[in-house]
N, C-alpha and C positions, 0 to 999 in steps of 0.2 A: 673458065677466062674468057675474058673479055682482050678487045683490041682497042688499047690507050692510047695516047701520046710521050713519049719517055725520052726524057734526057741520059745522057752519056755524059762521063767520068772517068777521067785515065790519067795516072800519072804524068808529069809530064817530062816530056827527056832529057833532065838539065845536062849541062857539060862544062865542066871547068872554060871560064876561059870567055862564057858567055855573055853578054850586053842585051840582059833585058829590061820592058818599063816592065811595073801596072802601074795599070792606070785605077784603078780602086779598091779600098779598104782601107784597112790602117798600117800593110804593107806597102801602098803605094809608090811609087817613084823611080827611079831607074838604079839601077845594081848590077852589078860584076859578081858573077858566078865562080867564087873560090873553090869550091869541092862538093863534091852531093856522093849521099850512099843510099843504101835502097832505103832509106829512112828520115835522112838529112839533105838538109842545103848549105850552104854554108853559103854568104853574101859580104859583099862588102859598096857601102853609099861612093859612090863617087865624087862626091861633093862633098861630105864628111869625113869618109874617112872611115866611118863606121863601121864593123863588122859584127853580121849577127848570123848565129845559127838557128832552124826552121826546121819544124818536120814537113817535108813534103810536101805539098799542096797540088788542088787538080785543078782544071781548065774547063770546061764546057768544049765539050771534041761534037759537037752531031747532036742534033735532037730532027729526033723518030715520028711520025703519024704508021698505028697500025703496029705499036707493037702488040705482045700477048703480053699480059702484067698479070702477075707476076711470072720471075722469069724462074724455070726452071734448071739450078746446078745440079 
């Protein structure tokens, strides 16, 4: 096992009522969180009122140097 630079991801803890902005990608834009479960998040565009339901997605939370890779679980 060697020490490597590793990027960690975890699901974002969405809450109904939150106003979010996704800065990049096909989902970019402003959204209001309508509902969320362990697997899905339902959002509404404040401009068009379009509602979508997507699988929950992750964000880069932190990047660490000198992490053992691969991890043992």
